[in-house]
PQR file with spaces between the fields and no chain letter, atoms N, CA, C, O and H, PARSE charges and radii, in Angstrom:
ATOM       1  N    MET     1      87.389   81.989   98.643 -0.4000 1.5000
ATOM       2  CA   MET     1      86.760   82.561   99.727 -0.0000 2.0000
ATOM       3  C    MET     1      87.122   84.128   99.398  0.5500 1.7000
ATOM       4  O    MET     1      88.248   84.575   99.179 -0.5500 1.4000
ATOM       5  N    MET     2      86.038   84.759   99.418 -0.4000 1.5000
ATOM       6  CA   MET     2      86.381   86.318   99.245 -0.0000 2.0000
ATOM       7  C    MET     2      86.827   86.925  100.427  0.5500 1.7000
ATOM       8  O    MET     2      86.226   86.737  101.485 -0.5500 1.4000
ATOM       9  H    MET     2      85.123   84.396   99.596  0.4000 1.0000
ATOM      10  N    THR     3      87.977   87.746  100.339 -0.4000 1.5000
ATOM      11  CA   THR     3      88.533   88.411  101.614 -0.0000 2.0000
ATOM      12  C    THR     3      87.564   89.309  102.051  0.5500 1.7000
ATOM      13  O    THR     3      87.546   89.316  103.282 -0.5500 1.4000
ATOM      14  H    THR     3      88.465   87.899   99.480  0.4000 1.0000
ATOM      15  N    HIS     4      86.694   90.124  101.527 -0.4000 1.5000
ATOM      16  CA   HIS     4      85.830   91.063  102.172 -0.0000 2.0000
ATOM      17  C    HIS     4      84.673   90.357  102.833  0.5500 1.7000
ATOM      18  O    HIS     4      83.956   90.861  103.697 -0.5500 1.4000
ATOM      19  H    HIS     4      86.709   90.118  100.527  0.4000 1.0000
ATOM      20  N    MET     5      84.577   89.300  102.407 -0.4000 1.5000
ATOM      21  CA   MET     5      83.361   88.389  103.479 -0.0000 2.0000
ATOM      22  C    MET     5      83.800   87.367  104.073  0.5500 1.7000
ATOM      23  O    MET     5      84.054   87.596  105.256 -0.5500 1.4000
ATOM      24  H    MET     5      85.160   88.890  101.705  0.4000 1.0000
ATOM      25  N    CYS     6      84.023   86.184  103.694 -0.4000 1.5000
ATOM      26  CA   CYS     6      84.282   85.152  104.347 -0.0000 2.0000
ATOM      27  C    CYS     6      85.552   85.147  105.451  0.5500 1.7000
ATOM      28  O    CYS     6      85.610   84.637  106.569 -0.5500 1.4000
ATOM      29  H    CYS     6      83.817   85.997  102.733  0.4000 1.0000
ATOM      30  N    ILE     7      86.555   85.927  104.683 -0.4000 1.5000
ATOM      31  CA   ILE     7      87.994   85.798  105.515 -0.0000 2.0000
ATOM      32  C    ILE     7      87.910   86.781  106.732  0.5500 1.7000
ATOM      33  O    ILE     7      88.214   86.508  107.893 -0.5500 1.4000
ATOM      34  H    ILE     7      86.508   86.342  103.774  0.4000 1.0000
ATOM      35  N    ASP     8      87.464   87.917  106.276 -0.4000 1.5000
ATOM      36  CA   ASP     8      87.007   89.018  107.329 -0.0000 2.0000
ATOM      37  C    ASP     8      86.280   88.513  108.649  0.5500 1.7000
ATOM      38  O    ASP     8      86.626   88.550  109.829 -0.5500 1.4000
ATOM      39  H    ASP     8      87.217   88.138  105.333  0.4000 1.0000
ATOM      40  N    THR     9      85.011   87.969  107.941 -0.4000 1.5000
ATOM      41  CA   THR     9      84.294   87.364  109.261 -0.0000 2.0000
ATOM      42  C    THR     9      85.028   86.272  110.047  0.5500 1.7000
ATOM      43  O    THR     9      85.178   86.403  111.262 -0.5500 1.4000
ATOM      44  H    THR     9      84.730   87.939  106.982  0.4000 1.0000
ATOM      45  N    THR    10      85.486   85.214  109.399 -0.4000 1.5000
ATOM      46  CA   THR    10      86.217   84.245  109.960 -0.0000 2.0000
ATOM      47  C    THR    10      87.326   84.696  111.019  0.5500 1.7000
ATOM      48  O    THR    10      87.375   84.280  112.177 -0.5500 1.4000
ATOM      49  H    THR    10      85.365   85.108  108.412  0.4000 1.0000
ATOM      50  N    VAL    11      88.143   85.546  110.482 -0.4000 1.5000
ATOM      51  CA   VAL    11      89.243   86.001  111.374 -0.0000 2.0000
ATOM      52  C    VAL    11      88.539   86.915  112.644  0.5500 1.7000
ATOM      53  O    VAL    11      89.032   86.845  113.770 -0.5500 1.4000
ATOM      54  H    VAL    11      88.102   85.884  109.542  0.4000 1.0000
ATOM      55  N    ARG    12      87.627   87.575  112.433 -0.4000 1.5000
ATOM      56  CA   ARG    12      86.853   88.357  113.593 -0.0000 2.0000
ATOM      57  C    ARG    12      86.462   87.338  114.605  0.5500 1.7000
ATOM      58  O    ARG    12      86.708   87.439  115.807 -0.5500 1.4000
ATOM      59  H    ARG    12      87.227   87.631  111.518  0.4000 1.0000
ATOM      60  N    ALA    13      85.864   86.393  114.061 -0.4000 1.5000
ATOM      61  CA   ALA    13      85.357   85.295  114.969 -0.0000 2.0000
ATOM      62  C    ALA    13      86.113   84.553  115.682  0.5500 1.7000
ATOM      63  O    ALA    13      85.796   84.232  116.827 -0.5500 1.4000
ATOM      64  H    ALA    13      85.664   86.310  113.084  0.4000 1.0000
ATOM      65  N    VAL    14      87.206   84.178  115.117 -0.4000 1.5000
ATOM      66  CA   VAL    14      88.151   83.350  115.859 -0.0000 2.0000
ATOM      67  C    VAL    14      89.065   84.091  116.722  0.5500 1.7000
ATOM      68  O    VAL    14      89.507   83.624  117.771 -0.5500 1.4000
ATOM      69  H    VAL    14      87.463   84.439  114.186  0.4000 1.0000
ATOM      70  N    TYR    15      89.304   85.089  116.334 -0.4000 1.5000
ATOM      71  CA   TYR    15      90.064   85.985  117.295 -0.0000 2.0000
ATOM      72  C    TYR    15      89.400   86.252  118.553  0.5500 1.7000
ATOM      73  O    TYR    15      89.916   86.227  119.670 -0.5500 1.4000
ATOM      74  H    TYR    15      88.945   85.468  115.482  0.4000 1.0000
ATOM      75  N    GLY    16      88.091   86.535  118.224 -0.4000 1.5000
ATOM      76  CA   GLY    16      87.257   86.639  119.399 -0.0000 2.0000
ATOM      77  C    GLY    16      87.063   85.573  120.494  0.5500 1.7000
ATOM      78  O    GLY    16      86.700   85.703  121.663 -0.5500 1.4000
ATOM      79  H    GLY    16      87.672   86.556  117.317  0.4000 1.0000
ATOM      80  N    LEU    17      87.450   84.347  119.699 -0.4000 1.5000
ATOM      81  CA   LEU    17      87.541   83.116  120.610 -0.0000 2.0000
ATOM      82  C    LEU    17      88.812   82.811  121.164  0.5500 1.7000
ATOM      83  O    LEU    17      88.918   81.750  121.780 -0.5500 1.4000
ATOM      84  H    LEU    17      87.744   84.241  118.750  0.4000 1.0000
ATOM      85  N    GLY    18      89.960   83.686  121.031 -0.4000 1.5000
ATOM      86  CA   GLY    18      91.049   83.791  121.612 -0.0000 2.0000
ATOM      87  C    GLY    18      92.366   83.038  120.702  0.5500 1.7000
ATOM      88  O    GLY    18      93.504   82.940  121.161 -0.5500 1.4000
ATOM      89  H    GLY    18      89.874   84.548  120.531  0.4000 1.0000
ATOM      90  N    TYR    19      92.015   82.614  119.537 -0.4000 1.5000
ATOM      91  CA   TYR    19      92.960   81.890  118.765 -0.0000 2.0000
ATOM      92  C    TYR    19      93.719   82.968  118.154  0.5500 1.7000
ATOM      93  O    TYR    19      93.269   84.114  118.149 -0.5500 1.4000
ATOM      94  H    TYR    19      91.091   82.694  119.164  0.4000 1.0000
ATOM      95  N    LYS    20      94.988   82.635  117.572 -0.4000 1.5000
ATOM      96  CA   LYS    20      95.968   83.476  116.963 -0.0000 2.0000
ATOM      97  C    LYS    20      95.513   83.023  115.518  0.5500 1.7000
ATOM      98  O    LYS    20      95.185   81.930  115.056 -0.5500 1.4000
ATOM      99  H    LYS    20      95.353   81.704  117.577  0.4000 1.0000
ATOM     100  N    VAL    21      95.643   84.544  114.883 -0.4000 1.5000
ATOM     101  CA   VAL    21      95.100   84.275  113.547 -0.0000 2.0000
ATOM     102  C    VAL    21      96.455   84.553  112.376  0.5500 1.7000
ATOM     103  O    VAL    21      97.216   85.511  112.510 -0.5500 1.4000
ATOM     104  H    VAL    21      95.909   85.432  115.258  0.4000 1.0000
ATOM     105  N    VAL    22      96.559   83.738  111.460 -0.4000 1.5000
ATOM     106  CA   VAL    22      97.430   83.897  110.459 -0.0000 2.0000
ATOM     107  C    VAL    22      96.489   83.759  109.076  0.5500 1.7000
ATOM     108  O    VAL    22      95.733   82.821  108.826 -0.5500 1.4000
ATOM     109  H    VAL    22      95.941   82.960  111.351  0.4000 1.0000
ATOM     110  N    VAL    23      96.727   84.904  108.272 -0.4000 1.5000
ATOM     111  CA   VAL    23      96.019   84.655  106.808 -0.0000 2.0000
ATOM     112  C    VAL    23      97.112   84.724  105.935  0.5500 1.7000
ATOM     113  O    VAL    23      97.994   85.580  106.011 -0.5500 1.4000
ATOM     114  H    VAL    23      97.341   85.666  108.475  0.4000 1.0000
ATOM     115  N    VAL    24      97.050   83.708  104.999 -0.4000 1.5000
ATOM     116  CA   VAL    24      97.993   83.702  103.824 -0.0000 2.0000
ATOM     117  C    VAL    24      97.221   84.593  102.777  0.5500 1.7000
ATOM     118  O    VAL    24      96.188   84.147  102.276 -0.5500 1.4000
ATOM     119  H    VAL    24      96.334   83.012  104.938  0.4000 1.0000
ATOM     120  N    SER    25      97.662   85.759  102.456 -0.4000 1.5000
ATOM     121  CA   SER    25      97.168   86.492  101.492 -0.0000 2.0000
ATOM     122  C    SER    25      97.088   86.025  100.079  0.5500 1.7000
ATOM     123  O    SER    25      96.147   86.336   99.348 -0.5500 1.4000
ATOM     124  H    SER    25      98.500   86.122  102.862  0.4000 1.0000
ATOM     125  N    ASP    26      98.067   85.287   99.707 -0.4000 1.5000
ATOM     126  CA   ASP    26      98.244   84.756   98.512 -0.0000 2.0000
ATOM     127  C    ASP    26      97.101   83.567   98.331  0.5500 1.7000
ATOM     128  O    ASP    26      96.977   83.040   97.225 -0.5500 1.4000
ATOM     129  H    ASP    26      98.831   85.034  100.301  0.4000 1.0000
ATOM     130  N    CYS    27      96.367   83.206   99.315 -0.4000 1.5000
ATOM     131  CA   CYS    27      95.561   82.259   99.258 -0.0000 2.0000
ATOM     132  C    CYS    27      93.852   82.656   99.220  0.5500 1.7000
ATOM     133  O    CYS    27      92.911   81.867   99.145 -0.5500 1.4000
ATOM     134  H    CYS    27      96.467   83.634  100.214  0.4000 1.0000
ATOM     135  N    CYS    28      93.823   83.949   99.289 -0.4000 1.5000
ATOM     136  CA   CYS    28      92.542   84.173   98.983 -0.0000 2.0000
ATOM     137  C    CYS    28      92.395   85.548   98.271  0.5500 1.7000
ATOM     138  O    CYS    28      93.405   86.227   98.087 -0.5500 1.4000
ATOM     139  H    CYS    28      94.588   84.590   99.350  0.4000 1.0000
ATOM     140  N    ALA    29      91.204   85.973   97.875 -0.4000 1.5000
ATOM     141  CA   ALA    29      91.153   87.072   96.837 -0.0000 2.0000
ATOM     142  C    ALA    29      89.688   87.715   97.108  0.5500 1.7000
ATOM     143  O    ALA    29      88.990   87.390   98.068 -0.5500 1.4000
ATOM     144  H    ALA    29      90.383   85.422   98.025  0.4000 1.0000
ATOM     145  N    THR    30      89.378   88.522   96.281 -0.4000 1.5000
ATOM     146  CA   THR    30      88.126   89.314   96.282 -0.0000 2.0000
ATOM     147  C    THR    30      87.662   89.812   94.963  0.5500 1.7000
ATOM     148  O    THR    30      88.215   89.253   94.015 -0.5500 1.4000
ATOM     149  H    THR    30      89.945   88.786   95.501  0.4000 1.0000
ATOM     150  N    LYS    31      86.767   90.741   94.653 -0.4000 1.5000
ATOM     151  CA   LYS    31      86.344   91.075   93.525 -0.0000 2.0000
ATOM     152  C    LYS    31      86.184   92.682   93.504  0.5500 1.7000
ATOM     153  O    LYS    31      86.263   93.287   94.574 -0.5500 1.4000
ATOM     154  H    LYS    31      86.318   91.195   95.423  0.4000 1.0000
ATOM     155  N    ASN    32      85.985   93.304   92.426 -0.4000 1.5000
ATOM     156  CA   ASN    32      85.706   94.733   92.359 -0.0000 2.0000
ATOM     157  C    ASN    32      84.473   94.866   93.075  0.5500 1.7000
ATOM     158  O    ASN    32      83.604   93.999   92.978 -0.5500 1.4000
ATOM     159  H    ASN    32      85.922   92.812   91.558  0.4000 1.0000
ATOM     160  N    LEU    33      84.309   96.037   93.895 -0.4000 1.5000
ATOM     161  CA   LEU    33      83.089   96.284   94.651 -0.0000 2.0000
ATOM     162  C    LEU    33      82.655   97.660   94.241  0.5500 1.7000
ATOM     163  O    LEU    33      83.459   98.576   94.069 -0.5500 1.4000
ATOM     164  H    LEU    33      85.015   96.741   93.974  0.4000 1.0000
ATOM     165  N    LYS    34      81.166   97.793   94.068 -0.4000 1.5000
ATOM     166  CA   LYS    34      80.624   99.038   93.775 -0.0000 2.0000
ATOM     167  C    LYS    34      80.352   99.908   94.919  0.5500 1.7000
ATOM     168  O    LYS    34      79.701   99.360   95.809 -0.5500 1.4000
ATOM     169  H    LYS    34      80.514   97.048   94.208  0.4000 1.0000
ATOM     170  N    MET    35      80.669  101.060   95.109 -0.4000 1.5000
ATOM     171  CA   MET    35      80.523  102.091   96.099 -0.0000 2.0000
ATOM     172  C    MET    35      79.946  103.274   95.490  0.5500 1.7000
ATOM     173  O    MET    35      80.566  104.033   94.745 -0.5500 1.4000
ATOM     174  H    MET    35      81.198  101.505   94.386  0.4000 1.0000
ATOM     175  N    GLY    36      78.607  103.412   95.874 -0.4000 1.5000
ATOM     176  CA   GLY    36      77.943  104.432   94.936 -0.0000 2.0000
ATOM     177  C    GLY    36      77.939  104.215   93.440  0.5500 1.7000
ATOM     178  O    GLY    36      77.516  103.210   92.868 -0.5500 1.4000
ATOM     179  H    GLY    36      78.104  102.795   96.479  0.4000 1.0000
ATOM     180  N    GLU    37      78.432  105.222   92.920 -0.4000 1.5000
ATOM     181  CA   GLU    37      78.520  105.328   91.403 -0.0000 2.0000
ATOM     182  C    GLU    37      79.966  104.856   90.956  0.5500 1.7000
ATOM     183  O    GLU    37      80.299  104.629   89.793 -0.5500 1.4000
ATOM     184  H    GLU    37      78.775  106.039   93.384  0.4000 1.0000
ATOM     185  N    ARG    38      80.800  104.744   92.132 -0.4000 1.5000
ATOM     186  CA   ARG    38      82.359  104.151   91.667 -0.0000 2.0000
ATOM     187  C    ARG    38      82.485  102.950   91.914  0.5500 1.7000
ATOM     188  O    ARG    38      81.828  102.356   92.769 -0.5500 1.4000
ATOM     189  H    ARG    38      80.529  104.929   93.077  0.4000 1.0000
ATOM     190  N    MET    39      83.433  102.398   91.121 -0.4000 1.5000
ATOM     191  CA   MET    39      83.809  100.929   91.407 -0.0000 2.0000
ATOM     192  C    MET    39      85.419  100.874   91.847  0.5500 1.7000
ATOM     193  O    MET    39      86.383  101.279   91.199 -0.5500 1.4000
ATOM     194  H    MET    39      83.967  102.881   90.426  0.4000 1.0000
ATOM     195  N    VAL    40      85.396  100.299   93.037 -0.4000 1.5000
ATOM     196  CA   VAL    40      86.801  100.161   93.689 -0.0000 2.0000
ATOM     197  C    VAL    40      87.596   98.652   93.214  0.5500 1.7000
ATOM     198  O    VAL    40      87.129   97.522   93.360 -0.5500 1.4000
ATOM     199  H    VAL    40      84.612   99.970   93.564  0.4000 1.0000
ATOM     200  N    LYS    41      88.475   98.895   92.814 -0.4000 1.5000
ATOM     201  CA   LYS    41      89.466   97.645   92.074 -0.0000 2.0000
ATOM     202  C    LYS    41      89.727   96.420   93.347  0.5500 1.7000
ATOM     203  O    LYS    41      90.009   96.518   94.541 -0.5500 1.4000
ATOM     204  H    LYS    41      88.855   99.813   92.695  0.4000 1.0000
ATOM     205  N    ALA    42      89.501   95.356   92.512 -0.4000 1.5000
ATOM     206  CA   ALA    42      89.601   94.243   93.561 -0.0000 2.0000
ATOM     207  C    ALA    42      90.948   94.263   94.289  0.5500 1.7000
ATOM     208  O    ALA    42      90.959   93.781   95.422 -0.5500 1.4000
ATOM     209  H    ALA    42      89.272   95.276   91.541  0.4000 1.0000
ATOM     210  N    GLU    43      92.101   94.764   93.778 -0.4000 1.5000
ATOM     211  CA   GLU    43      93.461   94.701   94.442 -0.0000 2.0000
ATOM     212  C    GLU    43      93.817   95.819   95.549  0.5500 1.7000
ATOM     213  O    GLU    43      94.789   95.847   96.304 -0.5500 1.4000
ATOM     214  H    GLU    43      92.092   95.155   92.858  0.4000 1.0000
ATOM     215  N    ASP    44      92.702   96.773   95.424 -0.4000 1.5000
ATOM     216  CA   ASP    44      92.379   97.864   96.492 -0.0000 2.0000
ATOM     217  C    ASP    44      91.765   97.334   97.736  0.5500 1.7000
ATOM     218  O    ASP    44      92.092   97.523   98.908 -0.5500 1.4000
ATOM     219  H    ASP    44      91.913   96.750   94.811  0.4000 1.0000
ATOM     220  N    VAL    45      90.661   96.524   97.151 -0.4000 1.5000
ATOM     221  CA   VAL    45      89.881   96.103   98.352 -0.0000 2.0000
ATOM     222  C    VAL    45      90.562   95.047   99.167  0.5500 1.7000
ATOM     223  O    VAL    45      90.393   94.957  100.383 -0.5500 1.4000
ATOM     224  H    VAL    45      90.395   96.370   96.199  0.4000 1.0000
ATOM     225  N    GLN    46      91.516   94.065   98.313 -0.4000 1.5000
ATOM     226  CA   GLN    46      92.348   93.113   99.102 -0.0000 2.0000
ATOM     227  C    GLN    46      93.326   93.775  100.048  0.5500 1.7000
ATOM     228  O    GLN    46      93.513   93.418  101.211 -0.5500 1.4000
ATOM     229  H    GLN    46      91.653   94.138   97.325  0.4000 1.0000
ATOM     230  N    MET    47      93.899   94.724   99.463 -0.4000 1.5000
ATOM     231  CA   MET    47      95.170   95.394  100.130 -0.0000 2.0000
ATOM     232  C    MET    47      94.543   96.104  101.454  0.5500 1.7000
ATOM     233  O    MET    47      95.165   96.036  102.514 -0.5500 1.4000
ATOM     234  H    MET    47      93.747   95.014   98.518  0.4000 1.0000
ATOM     235  N    ALA    48      93.430   96.713  101.378 -0.4000 1.5000
ATOM     236  CA   ALA    48      92.654   97.330  102.440 -0.0000 2.0000
ATOM     237  C    ALA    48      92.266   96.238  103.455  0.5500 1.7000
ATOM     238  O    ALA    48      92.374   96.503  104.652 -0.5500 1.4000
ATOM     239  H    ALA    48      92.926   96.768  100.516  0.4000 1.0000
ATOM     240  N    TYR    49      91.858   95.128  103.094 -0.4000 1.5000
ATOM     241  CA   TYR    49      91.333   94.280  104.138 -0.0000 2.0000
ATOM     242  C    TYR    49      92.550   93.408  104.663  0.5500 1.7000
ATOM     243  O    TYR    49      92.479   92.785  105.722 -0.5500 1.4000
ATOM     244  H    TYR    49      91.771   94.913  102.121  0.4000 1.0000
ATOM     245  N    MET    50      93.640   93.406  103.870 -0.4000 1.5000
ATOM     246  CA   MET    50      94.729   92.440  104.468 -0.0000 2.0000
ATOM     247  C    MET    50      95.548   93.506  105.492  0.5500 1.7000
ATOM     248  O    MET    50      96.206   93.058  106.431 -0.5500 1.4000
ATOM     249  H    MET    50      93.698   93.912  103.009  0.4000 1.0000
ATOM     250  N    ALA    51      95.455   94.894  105.240 -0.4000 1.5000
ATOM     251  CA   ALA    51      96.212   95.965  106.090 -0.0000 2.0000
ATOM     252  C    ALA    51      95.213   95.837  107.284  0.5500 1.7000
ATOM     253  O    ALA    51      95.738   95.748  108.394 -0.5500 1.4000
ATOM     254  H    ALA    51      94.920   95.258  104.477  0.4000 1.0000
ATOM     255  N    ALA    52      93.867   95.815  107.219 -0.4000 1.5000
ATOM     256  CA   ALA    52      93.090   95.742  108.733 -0.0000 2.0000
ATOM     257  C    ALA    52      93.313   94.442  109.361  0.5500 1.7000
ATOM     258  O    ALA    52      93.585   94.305  110.553 -0.5500 1.4000
ATOM     259  H    ALA    52      93.441   95.888  106.318  0.4000 1.0000
ATOM     260  N    ILE    53      93.203   93.606  108.618 -0.4000 1.5000
ATOM     261  CA   ILE    53      93.430   92.170  109.346 -0.0000 2.0000
ATOM     262  C    ILE    53      94.933   92.028  110.124  0.5500 1.7000
ATOM     263  O    ILE    53      95.052   91.478  111.219 -0.5500 1.4000
ATOM     264  H    ILE    53      92.982   93.718  107.649  0.4000 1.0000
ATOM     265  N    ARG    54      95.892   92.534  109.475 -0.4000 1.5000
ATOM     266  CA   ARG    54      97.090   92.437  109.987 -0.0000 2.0000
ATOM     267  C    ARG    54      97.275   93.160  111.083  0.5500 1.7000
ATOM     268  O    ARG    54      97.751   92.671  112.107 -0.5500 1.4000
ATOM     269  H    ARG    54      95.796   92.981  108.585  0.4000 1.0000
ATOM     270  N    GLY    55      96.857   94.605  110.954 -0.4000 1.5000
ATOM     271  CA   GLY    55      96.853   95.464  112.032 -0.0000 2.0000
ATOM     272  C    GLY    55      96.310   95.328  113.142  0.5500 1.7000
ATOM     273  O    GLY    55      96.770   95.839  114.163 -0.5500 1.4000
ATOM     274  H    GLY    55      96.470   95.002  110.122  0.4000 1.0000
ATOM     275  N    THR    56      95.161   94.560  113.104 -0.4000 1.5000
ATOM     276  CA   THR    56      94.236   94.531  114.166 -0.0000 2.0000
ATOM     277  C    THR    56      94.310   93.090  114.729  0.5500 1.7000
ATOM     278  O    THR    56      94.653   93.000  115.908 -0.5500 1.4000
ATOM     279  H    THR    56      94.787   94.145  112.275  0.4000 1.0000
ATOM     280  N    PHE    57      94.058   92.045  114.106 -0.4000 1.5000
ATOM     281  CA   PHE    57      93.872   90.802  114.573 -0.0000 2.0000
ATOM     282  C    PHE    57      95.037   89.685  114.304  0.5500 1.7000
ATOM     283  O    PHE    57      94.956   88.626  114.925 -0.5500 1.4000
ATOM     284  H    PHE    57      93.779   92.118  113.149  0.4000 1.0000
ATOM     285  N    GLY    58      96.010   89.874  113.485 -0.4000 1.5000
ATOM     286  CA   GLY    58      96.759   88.767  113.471 -0.0000 2.0000
ATOM     287  C    GLY    58      97.984   89.030  112.346  0.5500 1.7000
ATOM     288  O    GLY    58      98.353   90.189  112.156 -0.5500 1.4000
ATOM     289  H    GLY    58      96.076   90.735  112.980  0.4000 1.0000
ATOM     290  N    LYS    59      98.449   88.192  111.789 -0.4000 1.5000
ATOM     291  CA   LYS    59      99.544   88.589  111.028 -0.0000 2.0000
ATOM     292  C    LYS    59      99.432   87.838  109.479  0.5500 1.7000
ATOM     293  O    LYS    59     100.299   88.043  108.629 -0.5500 1.4000
ATOM     294  H    LYS    59      98.149   87.251  111.944  0.4000 1.0000
């Protein structure tokens, strides 16, 4: 499951239903993403999403 798609969407949905959220970051991953003409490395995408999830929705 890609963090920037499935994990992010699932976390937001279950949090909205009142569940406590725990994401094991070593059990999910993502890929390089193109932004305009630039390529964002998968590890940077992963870290950004994990930081947002942890800071907003869970641990």
